[in-house]
N, C-alpha and C positions, 0 to 999 in steps of 0.2 A: 786579634788585629785591631789596631787603632785606625779609624777611618782618616784621621788628619794626616797620617803618614802613609796612606795607601793610594794606589791608583783605583779610584772609585768614581762612578758616575751613574746617573739615572736620567731618563727622559720623561718630561711631563706630558708631552704630546704623543699621540699614536705614531708608531714607526711607519715610514713610507714603504710601499711595495711589499708589505707583509700581508699574506692572504689567509691568516688564521689567528684566532685569539691567542693561542699559545705562543706562536712565533712573535707576535706583536709584544706580548708581555716579556718574553725572554730578551728581546731587543731593548725594550724600555727599561728593564731591570739591570741593564748593562752586562748581560750574561753572554750574549752572542752579538756578532756584528757581520752584516753581509759584505762580502768582498766582490762577488759577482753572482750571477744567477746560478744557484745551486752550490755555492761555495761560501763557507762561513768561517770567521775566526771565533774561537771559544775564548772569551775574555776572562780575566782573573776570577771573577765571582762565579761564572759559569764553570770554569775549570774545577773549582772546589766541588760543585755538584757532580760533575762528570767523574772526578776522582773517587768520590764516595760511591757512585754506582759501580765503577770499576772494581773497587775493593770488595763490594758485596759479591759481585760476579766471581772474583778471584777466590774469595773465601769459600764459596760454595763448590767451585770447581776443584779446589785443592782438597776439600773434604771428601770428594768422591775418588781421590787418588789420581786425578789428572795432573800432568806435568807440563809446565809452561815453557814455551820456547818463543822464538821470534823469527819469522820468515822475511825474506826481502820483499819489498814492494815492486821492484823492477824485475820482471820475469821474462826469460827468453820465450818468444812467441811459439817456438817449436814445441814447447812443453804442452801447450793447448792443442796444437796440431796433432801431436802424438796421441792424446787422449780422445781426439775426435770432437772437441768442443769449441774449436776456434770458429768454425762456421756458425755454430749455434749462437755464440755471443754476438756475431756480426758487428754492427756499428756501435754497439754499447761498450766495446772495449777501446780504451785509449792505447794507441800504439806510438812507437818512436823507434828511431834507428840510432845506433851509436856511430862513432867516427869511422868505423870500418864497414858500415852498411848493414850490420846484423840487426835484425828485427827483434824488438822487445815489446812488452805490454806493461802497463801499470796494472798490477794484479786486481782483477775484479773479484777473485775468490782463489782459494789456495789448496783445493783437493789434490791436485797433481803434485805439488811440492810436498805435501804431507805424506803422500805415497812414497815419494823419493826418500824423505826422512825415515819413514818406517822401514824401508829396505836396509837401512844402516844396521838395524839390530834384529829384525824379524827373520832369522834364518831357520829356526827350528820351532816346532810346535811348543816346546818348553818356554819359549820367549814370550808367549802370549798369555793373557791379554794385556793391553796397555792403552792409555788414553793420553793424547797430546793436545795442547791448545795454545793459542796465542791471542793477544789483543793488539790489533794491527789496523793500519789504514787500508781501505779499499777504494777503488776508483772505477766508476762506470759513467760513460758518456750519456747520462740520462737526458732524453730529448725534452722532457717537460718537468723540470724541477719545480716543486711547489710545497707549500705548507712548511716553510722554514726548514727545520732539520728532518722533516719526515721523508722527503724525496730530494736527495742531493747528489752531487757528482763525486764528492770525496767524503768518506765517512769512516768512523771507527767501529770495528766489529770484533766481537769475541767469536772465534771459530775453533771448534774442538773436533777431534776425530778419534773414534775407538777402533781398535784393530783386534780381531779375533780369528779363531781357526774354523768356526762353523756358525751356522745361524743361531744355534742355541746361545753361544757366546755373545753374538751381536745383540740378541734380544735382551740379555742380562745387562750389557753395557748401555743399551738404549734406555732400559728402565731406570738405571742410575741417573742418566742425564735428564730424563723426564722428571724425576723427583728433585734434582738439583735446580731445574728451571722453575718448578712450582715454588720452591723456597726463595729463589731469587726474586721472582715477580711478586710474591707475597711481601717480601721485605721492602720492595720498592713502593708498596702501597697501591699497586695497579689493580683495577677491576678488569679482569681478562677472561677469555674463553679459550679452550684448547680445541682446535678444529682439525679434521682431516683435510688434507690439501693435495693439490696437483704436485707431482715431483718435478715438473718443468725440465729445464736443461740440466738439472742435477741428476735426474734419472733415479733408478733404484726401486726398492720394494714398497716403501711407505714414506709418507711425509705428513707431519703434523705441525700446525702453526699455533703460536701463542698470540692471540689477538687482543690488544688493549681496546676496550670499547670506547668509541669516540665518534662524534657527529661528523668529523672531518676525515674519518677513516676511508681509505680508498678500496678496501676489501669489504664485501658483504658477508657477514657471518649468519649462516642459516642454523637456527636452533629450535629445539622442541621444548617448550615450557613444561610439558608433561613428563617426558622421560629423560631429559637432559642431553639428548642427541645434539651434536654440533658438527658443522661441516662448512667448508668454504663454498661459496656459491658456484665456483668454477667446476667443482666435481660432484655436487650433490645430485643424487639419483632422483629422477622423476618416476615414482612407482607406477607401474603399468597395471592400474586397478580398474580402468574403465570397462564397462560391459560391452560385449560385442554387439554392434548394431544388427538388429534382427530383421532389418528391412530387406526386401527382395531387390537384387540388382536391377537397375534400369538401363535403358540403352543410352550410350554416351551421345551427347548432343553439343554441337558447336553453336555458340551464341555470340552475336556482335555486341561488343561492350566498349563503345567509344570513349576514349579519355578516362578509362577506369584502370589505372595501372597500379594502384595500391589496394591493400586489403580494405581500407576505409572506404575508398571510392567504389570498389566493386561490390562491397557489402551494401552500400547505399543504392547503387544502381539496380542490383538484383533483389534488394530488400531481403537479404539473408544475413544471418549472423556470422561473425568471423570464424567461429568454430566449424562452420559448414564448408570452409575452404581448406585446401592444402597448398601452402605457398612453397615456391621453389626459389632458393637462393643459390646463385652461382658464385663459387669461391675459387681462388687460385691457391693451390697448395704446392709450393716448391716448383712452380712453373707449369703445373698441370691443372686443368679445370675439372671441378666436381660440382654436381648439383645436390643440394641438401633440401629434402622435402619434409615438411613438418606441419602440424595443424596451424591453421591461420591465426589462431589466438595465442600462439606460442612464439618464443624467441629462440634462435639458435644459440647453443652454448658453444662458443668457438674453441674453448679449451677441450671439451669432450670431442669436438669434431677433429681438431688437430691431432689429438692423442690417438684417435681411431685410425687416422691415416699415417701416423708416425711422422708428421710434417714438421720441419724446422720453422717454416713460416707459412701462415695461413691468412690470406687477405681477401676481402670482398673484390670480386672481379670488376674490372673497369667497364664502363658502358660499351666500349668497343669490343671487349672480350665477350660480354653478354650477347651483343648483337651478332657476333660471329658464331657463337655456339647455338643460339636459338633462332637466328634469322628474323628476329623481331626486336621491337624497342624494349627497353628496360621496363619490367613490370608485367610482362606477358609470358614468362617462362613457365614451363610445365614438364613433367617427366615423360609424357607420352610422345614417342618419336624423337626423344632427345638423344643425341649421339655422343654423350659424355657419361661417365659413371654416375648413377643415381644412388644416393644414400638416403634411406627412408627412416624417419623416426618411428620407433616401434608402436607408438600410439595410433599411427595412421592405419595399422593393420586391423584395428577394431572398427574403422569407419567404412561407410558405404555411401555411394552416390554423392561424392564430394565434388567440389569445383576447383579446377586448376587453370593455369594459363595454357593457351593453345599453341604457343610458340609461333604466334602470328599477331602482329600488332592490332590492337583493339578487338581481340577475340579471346574467349575463354571456352573451355569444355565444361559442361554440366554432366552430372550423373557418372562420374568417373569412379572406377573401383581398382583395387590393387592388381587385379587380374588383367587390367588393360595395359600394363607396362611391367618391365622386369627390373626390380631394384638390384643394384650391385651388392649393397649391404643393407641390413636392417639393424638399428642400434638405438640406444637412448642418447639422443643428441639435443633434446630440448633443455631450456634453462628452467630451473625450479622457480615457482612463484610463491610469494607470501600467501599462506593459506592452503597450499598443497599439503597433502598428508605426509606425515613423518614416515620414512621407510622402516623405522623400528617399531613404532607403536600405533601408527595410523591416526594420530591426533594432528591438528593443524600446526604447520610450521610458522615461525616468526623470523623476521629479519632484523639485524642490527648492523651498524657499520663498525669496523675495527681497523686499528693500526697494527700491522704485523711487527712485533717486537722481537720475536724469537722463532726459530724453526728447528725441527728435528727430521733427519733423513736416515732411513735404513738403505744405505747404498748397495748393500750386498757385495758382489764381487766385480761390479762394473769397472771401477777404476783400477783395481788390482790386476784385472785381466788386460786392460789397455796399457797399463804402465808396467806390466810384468812383475807385479809384487806377489811373490810366492814363498811358501815355507815348506820344509820337509816334515811330513807326517811320521807317525809311529812306524810305518813301513818303509821309510826313506823314499817316499814318493812326493813329488812336487804338487802342491795344492794352492789355489788362489786364496788370498787373505780376505776375510769378511770385514767390511768397513761400515761405520756410521758417521754421520756428519751433523754437527749441532752449532747453530749460529745465534748470536744476540747482537742487535744493533744498539750500541751504547747511547749514541746521540738520539736515536729514535726513542729509546726509553726515557731519556731526559725530556723530550718533547711530549711524549705521551703522558708522563706524570704531570707536566705543566698543564696539559689540556684537561686532565681529570681533576686537578687540584688548584683551583684558583677562584677568585670572586672579583667583584668590581674594583676592589682596591689593589689587586695584584696576585702574585703567586702565593701558594700555601704549600710549602715543601713538607713531605713527611720527615719526621725527626731524623731518620737514619741517613738521608741524603741531602738535607739542607746544607747550604754553605756554611752556616753557623747554627748552633743549637739554641743560642740565646744571645740577645742584644742588650747591652747596657746603654741606656740613653739618659744622660744628665739634661735636665731642662735648660740649664744655663751654665756654660763653662766659666762665666764671669763670676758665678757664685762660688766662693772658695770652698764652702762646706760641701756643696753638691759635687764639685769637681773632685775633691779629695776622696769622698765616699765612693764615687763612681769608679775612680782609678783603683782604689783599694779592692773593691768588689771584683773588678776586672782581673786584677793580678791574682786574687785568691782563686777564682774560677779557672783561670789559665793554669795555675799551678796544680789544680786538681784534675787536669786533663780534659776540661770542658772546652768545646769549640765555641769561643766567645768573641764577640766583636764589641768594641767600645766606640760609640758614635760621639766623638769628642770634637766635632766640627763646630765652628762658630756660627751655626745656623739656628733659625727659630725652631722651637720644639715641634711645631706643626710639620715643618719640612722633614725633620728627622723621623717623626712618626710615619709620615707617608712613605718615605724611603724604606723603612724597615718593613712596612706592610707590602710594598711593591716587590721587594726582593724575597719575601716569603719566610722570614725568620720565625720559627715555631713559637718562641717565647721572648717577651720583652720585659725588662725591668726598667721602670722610669724612676730616676732619682730627682725628686723635686723638693718642695718646701717641707714635705713630711719627714725628710731625713733629719730635720732638727730634733724630732722625737724618735728617731730610729726606724722610721717606716718608709717603705718604697711601694710603688704600684707594680703589681704582677699582672701581665696581660697575655692571654693565650691567643695566638694568631687565628686558629681555625674557628674556635667557638666565639671569640670576641669577649670572653669572660674577663672581667677586671676585678682585682681585690687588693686591699692594702695588707701587706705582710711585713713583719720585722725584717730588716735588711740581713740580720744574722741567720734567717731561715732560708735565704735564697740558695745558698750552696747545697744545703741538704735536700731541698726540693728538686733542683735540677739534676742532681746526682741520682736521686730516686727515679726520675723520669728517663734518664738515658741508660739506666741499668749499670 
């Protein structure tokens, strides 16, 4: 591509309204343009990067025998009602009606339609296994779009689905996709971890996420430096390793604690440690109130709590709800005498003579024991903390932030049963199909790579996904020798199949150099005064290494680098 004949622009100043380094650089490099909050245009330079990512994904999927198709983006709402997921998506789903009043949605995900597609061929056990995938737009009414392409309302996703006759087949298909994903993210140049995760509204038997490590990542990746254990914060177990308190139970005592409604305030008032308390949090789960009791120095893991209850929506109770349930101001709730189900963190079972709210404003109970009330359930509902022990090896855990760029789900028979996807087995009996689901966010990958690969000058794209592999930059297009040599080199590389750009704009050399650095071209050849003796300057974007080489060596060198 010749820049003088192309739609090309860059920005010298930081982009407005961009809340991350990567999104700012992508906007400045002319790769994306914000249309509205959470909605972006992919500009020509960015489309080249996105296309290269797409081709890597497609190559690896095809290599595993997956077959590509294309689903509609507009889906009858009844499809999600039939599968039981319409309510789970709630306000996150964009909906519309046609001229006849029929309800549709802009597809947030396509499990249901893939199930319909599978039913076209999956009649007999002999038809399995197979793998279908698409690269398609998805739509979610994201309440808080942020970080450029990381959290948006419209995005491009590769979603694949395996179909098998039993769990053994599902496991084999899942293993193939696991390997394909590792190859994809390795080729993209991402530094990532594979973590176990919550299955969420997808449901199923198992979920794993590919998390690209990033300071702006919204997910917390829990990992063990000693044994390699990795997990999403949402589901990480807090091992129950504390020793049983050997103290003798004391008599429960009510204490006046004025204006001490938080753990910090009551700790200071009673001169006790937060771990001496058991705090009670009131939550609304699908319209019903529950009390969660956990050690005072721990936080509730809402994902664990919601999963324990099978709740579609779990929210902290309003002050009015708390007062109605406890007959006290917020901050003084406790499990003794509480007339709603009490769910106890299992660590509390090891504690004795702890302190709780007395369900009376400005009062607490001291010397409380588990025998003083009856929990409805006991479970691991606490959130793991950095430094907690690894559930595998017992060594301290560490935290990192990550951007979820891909996920794998063992769906089992959930969707097959709700959508009536069955096959005839060897005994001519109908059986539900076993499914797996596998997603990759293409624009998220683009943003994650930009986040991990940049410096003060701009982006540094890995060779396989860069918009161009090499840039030819003549210092002066007015110099006939330089212009001719640059054009000849450009044509030679283009004919050899190299993705090459010629910056033949009538700009100062410094402007051209800054632009090539900003957009992240891996290699640059500068055609300057040295061309009179057959020499050009070769520059590597990532290392910054520069050297003079004969112009006749350029093609051989770049071809050896791109393989």
